[in-house]
C-alpha positions in Angstrom: 114.7 -16.8 96.5 112.2 -19.7 97.5 109.3 -17.3 97.5 110.2 -16.1 93.9 110.7 -19.8 92.9 107.4 -20.9 94.6 105.7 -17.6 93.0 107.1 -18.8 89.6 105.9 -22.4 89.8 102.5 -21.3 90.7 102.6 -19.0 87.6 103.5 -21.7 85.2 101.2 -24.0 86.7 98.5 -21.5 86.2 99.7 -20.8 82.1 97.2 -22.5 79.7 98.7 -23.8 76.5 97.1 -22.2 73.6 95.1 -24.9 71.2 95.9 -25.7 67.8 92.7 -23.6 66.4 93.5 -20.7 68.5 97.4 -20.8 67.1 96.1 -20.8 63.7 93.8 -18.2 64.3 96.3 -15.9 66.0 98.8 -16.4 63.5 100.4 -13.3 61.5 99.3 -12.7 57.9 102.0 -13.9 55.2 104.4 -11.6 54.2 103.7 -9.5 51.0 106.4 -7.7 49.6 105.4 -4.3 48.3 105.0 -4.3 44.5 108.1 -3.1 42.6 108.0 -1.1 39.4 110.3 -0.4 36.6 113.1 -2.6 35.7 112.8 -4.6 38.9 109.3 -5.5 37.9 110.3 -6.7 34.5 113.2 -8.9 36.2 111.0 -10.2 38.8 108.6 -11.4 36.3 111.5 -12.9 34.3 113.2 -14.7 37.3 110.1 -16.0 39.2 108.7 -18.8 36.8 112.7 -19.7 36.5 112.8 -20.0 40.2 109.7 -21.9 40.3 110.6 -24.2 37.8 113.9 -24.6 39.4 112.3 -25.2 42.9 110.0 -28.0 41.3 113.0 -30.0 39.5 114.9 -29.6 42.8 112.1 -31.0 44.6 111.4 -33.8 41.9 115.4 -35.1 42.0 115.1 -35.0 45.9 112.0 -37.6 45.7 114.0 -39.4 43.2 117.1 -39.4 45.6 115.0 -40.2 48.3 113.3 -43.3 46.4 116.6 -44.4 45.3 117.8 -44.3 48.9 114.8 -46.3 50.1 115.2 -48.7 47.5 118.9 -49.2 48.3 117.8 -49.7 51.7 115.2 -52.2 50.7 117.6 -54.2 48.6 120.2 -54.6 51.2 117.6 -55.7 53.7 116.9 -58.2 51.3 120.2 -59.4 50.5 120.6 -59.6 54.2 117.5 -61.9 55.0 118.6 -63.9 51.9 121.9 -64.5 53.4 120.2 -65.3 56.8 118.0 -67.8 55.2 120.2 -69.4 52.8 120.1 -72.6 54.8 116.2 -72.8 54.2 114.1 -74.1 51.1 112.5 -71.7 49.0 108.9 -72.0 50.3 109.6 -71.4 54.0 112.1 -68.0 53.0 110.5 -64.6 53.7 107.4 -63.7 55.6 105.1 -66.5 53.9 102.9 -67.2 51.2 99.2 -66.3 50.7 96.9 -68.9 51.9 95.3 -69.1 48.5 98.4 -69.9 46.8 99.3 -72.6 49.1 95.8 -74.3 48.7 95.9 -74.1 45.0 99.2 -76.0 45.4 97.7 -78.5 47.2 95.2 -78.8 45.0 97.2 -79.4 41.9 99.1 -82.0 43.9 96.0 -83.9 44.1 94.5 -83.5 40.8 97.8 -83.9 38.7 100.8 -86.0 38.8 103.7 -84.6 41.1 107.0 -83.8 38.9 109.8 -83.7 41.4 112.2 -82.3 38.9 109.7 -79.2 38.5 109.7 -78.9 42.6 113.5 -78.8 42.3 113.3 -76.0 39.7 111.0 -73.9 41.8 112.7 -74.1 44.9 115.9 -72.9 43.2 114.3 -69.7 41.6 114.7 -66.7 43.6 112.4 -63.7 43.5 113.9 -60.6 41.8 113.6 -57.8 44.1 111.7 -54.7 42.8 114.2 -51.7 42.1 112.7 -48.2 41.9 115.9 -47.1 39.8 115.0 -49.9 36.8 111.4 -48.9 36.8 112.3 -45.1 36.7 114.8 -46.0 33.6 112.0 -48.0 31.8 110.0 -45.2 32.5 112.1 -42.8 30.7 112.8 -45.1 27.8 109.1 -45.3 27.2 108.4 -41.8 27.4 111.4 -41.0 24.8 109.7 -44.1 22.7 106.1 -42.4 23.1 104.8 -45.2 25.3 102.8 -44.7 28.0 104.8 -45.4 31.1 104.1 -47.6 34.2 102.9 -45.7 37.5 105.2 -45.7 40.4 102.6 -47.5 42.5 101.7 -50.1 39.9 103.9 -53.1 39.8 104.4 -54.6 36.3 102.9 -57.8 35.8 104.7 -60.8 35.7 104.5 -62.9 32.5 102.8 -66.3 33.2 104.7 -69.3 33.1 103.5 -71.9 30.1 101.9 -74.7 31.9 103.2 -78.0 31.0 101.1 -81.0 29.9 100.5 -82.8 32.9 99.0 -86.5 33.5 95.4 -85.9 35.3 95.1 -88.6 38.0 91.9 -90.2 38.7 90.2 -89.0 41.7 87.9 -91.5 43.5 84.6 -90.2 44.4 83.1 -90.8 47.7 79.9 -91.1 48.9 78.1 -89.4 51.9 79.7 -91.9 54.3 82.8 -91.7 53.0 82.9 -87.7 53.1 81.5 -87.9 56.4 84.8 -90.2 57.6 87.0 -87.6 55.7 85.4 -84.8 57.5 85.4 -86.6 60.9 89.3 -86.2 60.5 89.0 -82.3 60.4 86.5 -82.4 63.3 89.0 -84.3 65.6 91.3 -81.7 65.1 88.8 -78.9 65.9 87.6 -80.9 68.8 91.0 -81.1 70.1 91.0 -77.4 70.9 88.3 -77.6 73.4 88.9 -77.4 77.4 90.4 -80.1 79.1 87.5 -81.3 80.9 85.1 -81.3 78.2 87.6 -83.0 75.9 87.8 -85.8 78.1 84.2 -86.5 78.5 83.8 -86.2 74.5 86.5 -88.7 74.2 85.3 -91.1 76.9 81.9 -91.0 75.1 82.8 -92.0 71.6 85.6 -94.5 72.7 83.0 -96.2 74.9 80.5 -96.4 72.1 82.6 -97.9 69.7 84.1 -100.4 72.1 80.5 -101.6 72.7 79.1 -101.5 69.4 82.3 -103.6 67.9 82.3 -105.8 70.6 78.6 -106.8 70.1 78.7 -106.7 66.3 81.5 -109.0 65.9 80.5 -111.5 69.1 83.4 -110.7 71.2 81.8 -109.2 74.7 83.6 -107.5 77.3 86.4 -106.6 75.2 88.7 -103.5 74.9 89.5 -101.8 71.6 92.8 -100.3 70.5 92.7 -98.0 67.3 95.8 -97.7 65.2 96.8 -96.8 61.4 99.4 -99.1 60.9 98.0 -102.5 60.2 100.8 -104.3 62.1 101.0 -102.3 65.0 97.9 -103.9 67.0 99.5 -107.2 66.7 103.0 -105.7 67.9 101.2 -104.6 71.1 99.5 -107.7 71.6 102.4 -109.7 71.7 104.0 -107.1 74.2 101.0 -108.0 76.4 101.4 -111.2 76.0 105.3 -111.0 77.3 104.1 -109.0 80.1 101.7 -111.5 81.3 104.5 -114.7 80.7 107.5 -112.4 82.4 105.8 -110.0 85.2 109.5 -108.7 85.5 110.1 -107.8 82.0 108.5 -104.3 82.6 111.7 -103.5 85.2 114.3 -106.0 84.3 114.0 -105.9 80.6 115.9 -109.0 78.6 117.4 -110.3 81.7 114.0 -111.7 82.8 113.7 -113.4 79.3 117.2 -114.8 79.5 116.3 -118.0 81.4 113.5 -119.1 79.5 113.5 -117.4 76.2 110.1 -116.6 74.6 108.7 -118.1 71.5 106.3 -116.3 69.0 104.4 -119.3 66.6 103.7 -117.6 63.1 102.0 -119.6 60.0 104.2 -120.3 57.0 101.5 -118.6 55.3 101.8 -115.6 56.9 102.8 -112.1 55.1 106.2 -111.8 54.2 108.4 -109.9 56.5 106.0 -110.5 59.4 108.8 -112.1 61.6 111.5 -109.5 61.4 108.8 -106.8 61.8 107.9 -108.3 65.0 111.5 -109.0 66.1 112.3 -105.2 65.4 109.6 -103.9 67.4 109.7 -106.0 70.3 113.4 -106.3 70.6 113.8 -110.0 69.9 116.0 -112.4 68.4 114.8 -114.1 65.5 115.3 -117.4 67.2 112.3 -116.4 69.1 110.2 -116.7 66.2 108.8 -120.5 65.2 107.5 -120.5 61.6 104.7 -123.5 61.8 104.9 -125.2 58.2 101.4 -125.8 56.4 99.7 -129.3 55.3 101.4 -130.7 52.5 100.3 -134.4 52.4 96.9 -134.0 53.7 94.2 -131.1 53.0 95.0 -127.7 52.1 98.9 -126.5 51.6 98.0 -123.3 53.3 96.8 -124.1 56.8 98.6 -124.6 59.9 99.4 -128.1 60.4 98.4 -128.5 64.0 100.0 -132.1 64.4 103.3 -130.1 63.9 102.2 -127.5 65.9 101.8 -129.6 68.6 104.9 -131.2 68.4 106.9 -127.9 68.4 105.0 -126.6 71.4 106.3 -129.8 73.3 109.8 -129.8 71.9 110.0 -125.8 73.1 108.5 -126.6 76.4 111.1 -129.3 76.9 113.9 -126.8 75.8 113.5 -124.6 78.6 111.6 -122.1 76.5 108.4 -120.4 77.0 105.6 -120.4 74.2 104.2 -117.1 74.5 102.0 -116.1 71.6 100.2 -117.9 68.4 99.3 -116.0 65.2 96.4 -117.8 63.3 94.3 -116.9 60.1 90.9 -116.7 59.4 91.7 -116.3 55.6 95.5 -116.4 54.8 96.8 -113.3 52.7 97.3 -115.2 49.5 94.8 -118.2 49.6 92.1 -117.1 51.8 92.2 -120.4 53.6 91.1 -120.9 57.4 93.3 -122.5 59.9 91.8 -125.2 62.1 90.8 -122.5 64.9 88.9 -124.9 67.1 92.2 -127.4 67.2 94.4 -124.5 67.6 92.4 -122.8 70.3 92.7 -125.9 72.2 96.3 -126.2 72.2 96.7 -122.9 73.2 94.2 -123.1 76.2 96.0 -126.2 77.2 99.6 -124.5 77.1 98.7 -121.1 78.1 99.5 -119.4 74.8 98.0 -116.0 73.6 96.0 -116.5 70.4 95.5 -113.8 68.0 93.6 -114.3 64.8 93.7 -111.9 61.6 92.0 -112.6 58.2 89.5 -111.0 56.2 86.9 -113.8 57.0 86.5 -112.4 60.0 84.1 -109.7 58.5 81.5 -112.6 58.3 81.0 -112.4 62.0 79.1 -109.3 61.6 76.3 -111.3 59.5 75.2 -113.7 62.6 72.3 -112.5 64.6 72.3 -115.0 67.5 69.6 -114.9 70.3 70.4 -113.3 73.5 71.2 -116.7 75.1 73.6 -117.9 72.8 77.1 -118.0 74.4 80.0 -115.9 73.5 82.0 -117.0 70.3 85.3 -117.1 71.9 87.7 -118.0 68.9 90.6 -116.3 70.0 92.2 -113.8 72.7 92.5 -111.0 70.1 91.9 -110.2 66.7 92.6 -107.6 64.3 89.4 -106.0 61.8 89.6 -103.3 59.2 86.2 -101.7 58.7 87.2 -99.1 56.3 88.5 -101.6 53.7 85.6 -103.9 54.1 83.2 -101.5 53.9 84.8 -99.1 51.0 85.2 -96.0 53.3 88.7 -94.2 53.4 90.5 -92.6 56.4 89.0 -95.5 58.9 91.5 -96.8 61.6 92.3 -100.6 62.1 90.7 -101.7 65.2 92.2 -104.6 67.4 90.0 -106.2 70.0 91.2 -108.1 72.8 90.1 -109.8 76.1 90.0 -107.8 79.2 93.4 -108.2 81.1 95.2 -106.2 84.0 94.9 -102.7 83.4 98.4 -101.8 84.5 99.7 -104.6 82.0 97.3 -103.2 79.4 98.6 -99.6 79.9 102.3 -100.7 79.9 101.7 -102.5 76.4 100.4 -99.1 75.2 97.1 -101.0 74.3 95.3 -98.3 76.2 96.1 -94.5 76.6 94.8 -91.6 78.8 95.6 -89.0 76.3 92.2 -87.5 74.9 94.0 -86.4 71.7 95.1 -89.8 70.8 91.5 -91.3 71.5 90.2 -89.2 68.8 91.2 -91.6 66.3 88.1 -93.2 66.6 85.8 -90.6 65.8 85.7 -91.5 61.7 84.5 -94.9 62.8 82.1 -93.6 65.3 80.2 -91.3 62.8 80.4 -94.1 60.0 79.1 -97.0 62.2 75.8 -94.7 63.0 75.3 -93.3 59.9 75.6 -97.1 57.9 73.8 -99.0 60.7 73.7 -102.9 60.8 71.7 -103.3 57.7 73.8 -101.4 55.4 77.2 -103.0 56.9 75.5 -106.6 56.4 74.5 -105.5 53.1 78.0 -104.4 51.7 79.7 -107.6 53.2 76.9 -109.6 51.9 77.4 -108.2 48.4 81.2 -108.8 48.3 80.4 -112.6 49.3 78.0 -112.9 46.7 80.4 -111.4 44.0 83.0 -114.4 45.4 80.2 -117.2 45.0 79.1 -115.7 41.5 82.8 -115.9 40.4 83.5 -119.1 41.8 80.8 -120.7 40.4 81.3 -119.4 36.8 85.1 -120.3 37.1 84.3 -124.2 37.9 82.5 -124.5 34.3 85.9 -123.8 32.8 88.1 -126.8 32.5 91.5 -125.4 32.2 90.6 -123.1 35.5 92.0 -124.7 38.9 90.7 -123.3 41.9 92.5 -123.4 45.3 90.4 -121.0 47.7 87.8 -123.7 48.7 88.2 -127.4 49.5 86.0 -130.0 48.3 83.9 -131.1 51.5 81.3 -133.8 52.0 77.8 -132.6 52.0 76.3 -132.0 55.4 72.6 -131.4 56.3 73.5 -129.4 59.3 75.6 -127.2 57.4 74.7 -123.7 56.5 74.2 -123.3 52.6 73.7 -119.4 52.3 74.2 -116.3 53.9 70.4 -116.1 54.1 70.8 -119.2 56.7 73.7 -117.6 58.3 71.7 -114.5 59.1 68.7 -116.5 60.4 70.4 -119.2 62.5 72.3 -119.0 65.6 75.8 -121.2 64.6 79.0 -121.1 66.0 81.4 -118.7 64.9 84.1 -121.2 63.6 81.6 -122.4 61.3 81.0 -119.5 59.6 84.7 -119.1 58.5 84.4 -122.5 56.8 81.4 -121.8 55.1 81.7 -118.6 53.8 84.9 -117.6 51.9 85.1 -114.4 50.5 88.3 -115.1 48.4 88.9 -116.6 45.1 91.9 -118.0 43.8 92.3 -119.5 40.5 94.9 -120.2 38.0 95.1 -121.2 34.4 96.4 -125.0 34.0 96.1 -127.7 31.7 92.9 -130.1 32.0 93.6 -132.6 34.0 89.8 -133.7 35.1 89.6 -136.9 33.0 92.6 -138.2 34.9 90.6 -137.8 38.3 88.0 -140.2 36.8 90.5 -142.9 37.2 89.8 -145.2 40.4 92.5 -144.4 43.1 92.8 -146.5 46.2 92.4 -144.5 49.6 95.5 -145.3 50.6 97.0 -143.9 47.6 95.6 -140.3 47.9 98.3 -137.8 48.7 101.6 -139.7 48.8 105.0 -138.6 48.2 104.8 -139.1 44.5 103.7 -135.9 43.5 106.2 -134.2 45.8 109.1 -136.5 43.9 107.9 -135.4 40.8 108.1 -131.8 41.8 111.9 -132.1 41.7 111.9 -133.3 38.0 113.4 -131.0 35.6 110.6 -131.2 32.9 108.1 -130.8 35.6 109.9 -127.3 36.8 110.1 -126.2 33.4 106.5 -127.0 32.6 105.5 -125.1 36.0 107.6 -122.2 35.0 106.1 -122.1 31.5 102.3 -122.1 32.7 103.4 -119.3 35.5 104.6 -116.8 32.7 101.2 -117.8 31.0 99.1 -116.8 34.1 101.2 -113.4 34.5 100.1 -112.7 31.1 96.5 -113.5 31.7 96.2 -111.9 34.7 97.9 -108.3 33.2 95.5 -108.7 30.3 92.6 -109.4 32.5 93.1 -106.2 35.0 93.9 -104.0 32.0 90.5 -105.0 30.2 88.4 -104.9 33.4 89.4 -102.3 35.7 86.2 -102.8 37.8 87.4 -106.3 38.7 90.6 -105.9 40.9 92.9 -109.0 40.3 96.1 -109.5 42.1 99.0 -112.1 41.3 100.2 -114.0 44.5 102.3 -117.2 44.7 101.6 -120.3 46.1 104.4 -122.4 47.3 103.3 -125.4 45.3 100.7 -124.4 42.8 102.9 -121.5 41.4 101.5 -118.0 40.0 97.7 -117.7 40.7 95.2 -114.8 40.5 93.2 -113.5 43.5 90.1 -111.8 43.6 89.1 -110.5 47.2 86.0 -108.4 46.9 86.1 -107.7 50.7 89.4 -105.6 50.1 88.4 -103.8 46.6 84.9 -104.5 45.4 83.5 -101.5 47.7 86.3 -99.3 46.9 86.2 -99.4 43.0 82.3 -100.2 42.7 82.5 -103.7 41.5 79.2 -105.0 40.4 78.0 -108.8 39.0 77.5 -106.9 35.4 81.5 -106.1 35.7 82.0 -110.0 36.5 80.1 -111.1 33.6 82.3 -109.1 31.3 85.1 -110.3 33.2 84.1 -114.1 32.5 83.5 -113.3 28.9 87.3 -111.7 28.5 88.6 -114.7 30.6 86.8 -117.3 27.9 88.3 -115.3 25.0 91.8 -115.1 26.4 91.8 -118.9 27.3 90.8 -119.7 24.0 94.4 -118.1 22.8 96.1 -119.8 25.7 94.6 -123.3 24.8 95.5 -123.0 20.9 99.2 -121.9 22.2 99.5 -124.9 24.9 98.1 -127.6 22.2 100.7 -126.5 19.7 103.6 -126.3 22.3 104.9 -129.7 21.8 104.3 -129.6 18.1 106.1 -126.4 17.7 109.0 -127.9 19.7 109.0 -131.2 17.3 108.7 -129.0 14.1 111.5 -126.9 15.3 114.0 -130.0 16.0 113.3 -131.0 12.5 114.5 -127.5 11.0 118.4 -127.5 10.1 119.3 -124.0 10.9 116.8 -123.4 13.8 117.8 -124.1 17.3 115.2 -124.4 20.3 116.1 -122.1 23.1 114.5 -121.2 26.5 113.9 -117.9 27.5 112.6 -117.2 31.0 109.0 -115.5 31.9 107.8 -115.8 28.4 104.4 -116.5 27.4 104.2 -117.8 24.1 104.8 -120.7 21.6 108.8 -120.5 22.6 111.6 -119.2 21.2 114.3 -120.3 18.4 117.9 -119.2 17.0 118.6 -119.4 13.3 122.2 -120.8 13.3 123.9 -119.9 9.9 124.4 -123.0 7.6 128.6 -122.8 7.8 128.2 -123.3 11.6 125.4 -126.2 11.2 127.7 -127.9 8.6 131.1 -127.6 10.1 129.7 -128.1 13.6 131.7 -124.8 15.0 131.0 -123.8 18.4 129.1 -120.7 19.5 131.5 -120.1 22.4 133.9 -117.8 20.1 133.1 -114.1 20.7 133.2 -113.6 17.0 130.7 -116.1 16.2 128.6 -115.1 19.1 128.3 -111.4 17.6 127.8 -112.8 13.9 124.8 -114.8 15.1 123.6 -112.3 17.2 123.7 -109.8 14.6 121.9 -112.0 12.3 119.2 -112.9 14.5 118.6 -109.5 15.4 118.4 -108.4 11.6 116.0 -111.4 11.0 113.7 -110.4 13.8 113.4 -106.9 12.5 112.6 -108.3 9.1 109.8 -110.5 10.8 108.3 -107.8 12.7 107.3 -106.3 9.0 105.7 -109.3 8.3 103.6 -110.3 11.5 103.8 -108.5 14.9 103.8 -111.8 16.9 107.3 -112.2 16.7 109.7 -110.2 18.9 113.5 -110.2 19.9 114.7 -111.9 22.8 118.0 -113.1 24.5 118.6 -116.7 25.4 121.1 -117.6 28.4 123.9 -117.5 26.2 123.1 -113.8 25.6 122.6 -114.3 21.9 119.6 -113.1 20.3 116.7 -115.3 19.5 113.4 -114.8 17.9 110.4 -115.2 20.0 107.1 -116.9 19.0 104.0 -115.2 20.7 100.9 -116.7 21.6 98.4 -118.2 18.7 94.9 -118.7 17.7 93.3 -121.9 16.6 93.5 -120.9 12.7 97.4 -120.2 13.2 99.6 -122.8 11.1 102.7 -123.6 13.2 104.4 -125.3 10.0 103.7 -122.1 8.1 105.1 -119.8 11.1 108.3 -121.9 11.4 108.5 -122.3 7.7 108.2 -118.7 7.1 111.2 -118.1 9.7 113.6 -120.6 8.2 113.1 -119.1 4.9 113.2 -115.5 5.9 116.5 -116.4 7.9 118.3 -117.9 4.7 117.5 -114.7 3.0 119.1 -112.7 5.7 121.8 -115.3 5.6 122.7 -114.6 1.8 122.5 -110.9 2.0 124.6 -110.8 5.0 127.3 -113.0 2.8 127.1 -110.6 0.1 127.4 -107.7 2.0 130.5 -109.2 4.0 132.2 -110.3 0.4 131.5 -106.5 -0.5 133.1 -105.1 2.3 136.2 -107.4 2.0 136.3 -106.2 -2.0 136.0 -102.5 -1.0 138.8 -103.1 2.0 141.1 -104.6 -0.5 140.3 -102.0 -3.1 141.0 -99.1 -0.7 144.3 -100.6 0.5 145.4 -100.8 -3.2 144.5 -97.6 -4.1 146.2 -96.0 -1.1 149.3 -97.7 -2.2 149.0 -96.3 -5.7 148.6 -93.1 -4.4 151.3 -93.3 -1.9 153.8 -94.5 -4.9 152.6 -91.7 -7.0 153.3 -88.9 -4.5 156.8 -90.3 -3.9 157.4 -90.3 -8.0 156.1 -86.7 -7.7 158.6 -85.6 -5.0 161.2 -87.0 -6.9 160.6 -85.1 -10.3 159.9 -82.0 -8.2 163.0 -82.3 -5.9 163.2 -81.7 -2.2 163.8 -77.8 -2.8 160.5 -77.4 -3.7 158.9 -78.7 -0.3 160.4 -76.5 1.8 158.0 -73.4 2.4 159.9 -70.4 1.8 162.5 -71.9 -0.7 159.8 -74.0 -2.7 157.4 -70.5 -3.3 160.6 -69.0 -4.7 161.5 -71.7 -7.0 157.7 -72.1 -8.0 157.7 -68.2 -9.0 160.9 -68.4 -11.0 160.1 -71.7 -12.5 156.5 -72.7 -12.2 155.8 -77.0 -12.0 153.6 -78.2 -14.8 150.3 -78.3 -14.0 149.0 -82.0 -13.5 145.7 -83.2 -13.8 143.6 -84.1 -10.8 144.3 -87.6 -10.4 142.6 -90.5 -8.1 141.4 -93.7 -8.2 137.9 -95.4 -9.2 136.9 -98.5 -7.9 134.5 -100.6 -9.9 132.2 -102.6 -7.3 131.2 -105.3 -10.2 134.6 -106.1 -11.4 136.3 -105.3 -8.6 139.2 -103.1 -10.1 140.9 -100.1 -9.8 141.6 -97.4 -12.4 143.0 -93.9 -12.6 140.8 -90.8 -12.8 142.8 -88.9 -15.0 141.0 -90.0 -18.2 137.7 -89.3 -16.3 138.9 -85.5 -15.8 140.5 -85.1 -19.0 137.6 -85.9 -21.0 134.9 -85.1 -18.8 133.1 -88.1 -18.6 133.5 -91.9 -17.1 133.5 -95.0 -18.9 133.2 -98.6 -17.2 133.8 -101.7 -18.6 132.3 -105.2 -17.7 132.6 -108.5 -19.4 132.8 -107.1 -22.9 130.2 -104.7 -22.7 130.0 -100.6 -21.8 127.9 -99.3 -19.4 126.0 -96.0 -19.9 127.2 -92.7 -17.8 126.5 -89.2 -17.9 128.6 -86.3 -16.4 128.3 -82.7 -17.0 130.8 -80.0 -16.6 130.2 -76.3 -17.7 127.9 -76.4 -20.6 129.4 -79.6 -22.3 127.7 -82.8 -21.9 128.0 -86.6 -22.9 125.7 -89.3 -23.0 127.0 -92.8 -23.7 125.3 -96.3 -24.0 126.1 -99.8 -23.9 126.0 -101.7 -27.1 123.8 -104.7 -27.3 126.7 -107.0 -28.4 130.0 -105.5 -29.0 133.1 -108.0 -27.9 136.1 -106.3 -26.5 139.2 -107.7 -27.9 142.1 -108.5 -25.6 144.6 -106.5 -27.0 142.6 -103.5 -26.6 142.8 -104.2 -22.5 145.8 -102.8 -21.4 144.7 -103.7 -17.9 141.3 -105.4 -16.8 138.6 -102.8 -16.4 140.8 -100.0 -17.9 141.0 -98.1 -21.1 144.0 -96.4 -22.5 143.7 -92.5 -23.6 144.4 -93.6 -27.0 141.6 -96.0 -27.1 139.1 -93.6 -25.6 140.2 -90.9 -28.2 139.5 -93.3 -31.1 136.4 -94.2 -29.9 135.3 -90.3 -29.8 136.4 -89.6 -33.1 134.9 -92.3 -34.7 131.6 -92.1 -32.9 131.5 -88.5 -34.1 131.8 -89.4 -37.5 129.2 -92.3 -37.4 126.8 -89.5 -35.7 126.5 -87.8 -39.7 125.0 -90.8 -41.1 121.6 -90.4 -39.6 119.6 -88.9 -36.7 118.0 -91.3 -34.5 116.9 -91.4 -30.4 120.3 -91.6 -28.3 119.0 -94.7 -26.7 119.0 -96.9 -29.8 122.4 -98.2 -31.3 124.0 -97.1 -34.3 123.9 -99.3 -37.6 127.1 -101.1 -37.0 126.2 -101.8 -33.5 128.7 -99.4 -32.1 128.0 -96.4 -29.4 126.9 -92.9 -30.8 127.9 -90.0 -28.5 126.2 -86.4 -29.1 128.9 -84.1 -28.3 128.4 -80.4 -28.3 130.6 -77.8 -29.9 133.0 -77.7 -27.2 133.8 -81.3 -27.3 134.4 -81.2 -30.9 136.7 -78.1 -30.5 138.4 -80.1 -27.8 138.6 -83.3 -30.3 140.3 -81.1 -33.0 
């Protein structure tokens, strides 16, 4: 058996399988049935086409069923996926979208304004799955209609959605340096894909270069640099580094290390709002750790840190067992652009071992200095933050915080240094831009911004009603640098640069006080507390609020008409609302040139002429308004104009009624609203406002030199009287109508009760009333109603009107003409010139009896035969002539 199996295995192993070509060649020929003859042949000829057609139909239906089956499976799969992905937003469902579609959406979001409602609608929309059965039914319908069906493989084109009118956004055009900075972000993402060692060497190269270039450019040798995207992030980490230096155990013990001697961080009161809260939240410190240093209020600028008070605060904190840690000074305050006394503050910080951090736009001027090599390093602080992208007008540039070299362990603990090569790539745009610009282009851009600020400052100095706050008046010093060219050519102290160059202009429209400054004042009287006490006066506060409103209007108007000169509104503590022009922040971004400033000055002069005319007539307007009987002067907050008045009706003025009543408030409010609407039709300078008592008032806008204040107030007074008289007429009319309606309702109610008594109660029952009306029909009554005469205020029945097909109204002994048409008959009546009505003919005031009307019709018809004349002329005897058609004559007979 084993031998047989082995032999069979050998035989099976030796068998070669035939190839496909061999099998096709050796395949037997197809079976051809023998040809049939006679009746069988005829039957076969008849049945073969039938079976062939039947077979094709069966195959077609099988194919359709397979398609339907596949379609059902596909729909089930789609439904299953829809249930599984129901929690996901629409764009994330499915297998993703085409990359071209995604990029197209990004392009639309950049170019057009984003509509959040439209995005919600797109997310709610679900794609309807393609159904083979629906397409098959649609194709059969098209074949029946003689239309061309859609092929199975072709999908019908989806109708394009109509595009909505979307607001096109203004896109800033970038220069070559801006494009390089934007492209550097993409390069940084691509460089992050490099191998580890090569990536580390790449990032070390660019960070070392940027650190060296910035340190040399800003005269801060041997400094380290931290790059960040948020403007305050560098300050937070500098404060954390200062805490680690003051409290070595703070890293391990946390807040327990601060408990015995709490830390103190000193911040100027002119700092950005919310900076103290931000530092406390990021550092985990209580608000008691922040000490706000007040600014000078009596001597010097009121936005500079008061160094005397600062020194006193530091000594008090040390005596109270607190530890001064850090101080934040400004080389250009956020609002006014003033520079703190950095030299004095530096001495205090060095004496008490306090970390000094400096911030401000004036730091940009440090790059303009070209000192010789033997000049000492300009140390004005321990750290400072710069923003090259904002100063140079290049987007996508990081902030840079330069700080002195410290313990590397503490620097790393404060997150001011990182070993992550991916985070170091943040400085790649800065590395590219600094090389592409060079020091000369950097100086040219910063110098251009400073020149713009100087030009605007000099031009504003020529306008008497413009007061500037960004620069202080100082005595001339021959040793001082007088121009930016001197700054570039001379080797000077960095602290002197901040005092000399001020790239910020802050100004405010105010009244001309230069004449009063020429009065001699004793030196000891300068800066006394007189002004401070006057600030609490109610009139001074009211005047300051009024000028704040004027400056807000002026700033908005200037910004609208001069888009290439960016003006921002700032509020100084004592001065109020001011306008700020900071070319370092905006000139390079929007392309501000000297020609734009010239147009700005021309527009400013035109607007100041309007403001001067308004302020000169401000007191005059108040005096004239006080003389008017019906006008009351009211105060409207934040209104830039002459003022606002309320028109008080004469009844309230004569009787001295109080407007605290709700009914009186409503009446006066409606009267003033109607007055404003009527005044707007005459002059658009009037507008509607509301006073403190929530009653509408008339607001007077700005005026020009040609405007007559007497004429304006007189027009309001006269128009107010007209509106008041019209309102009285309408009130009396409404009261008359109301009483007439009440009286008519009473008469109709009495008539209905009388009718009910005559017809009986049984006729009012539904079933019984129908039977009784069928057996004994009730008499047909004419349609009755009531007419109301608005002139005489009388009510009359409409019975005669419906009976004679006309309406006759009487007033004061004269008939008024009326015309009515009913069917083909028409009646035209005309009042007599002078036909007194006898009292006997009056059954009721304003009414006529049926007999009187019938007699008048008969007389008029007889008088019509005397002669033909125009229907608008009276007859010879002075009575009314009526033209009646045949139907009316028959009715009369």
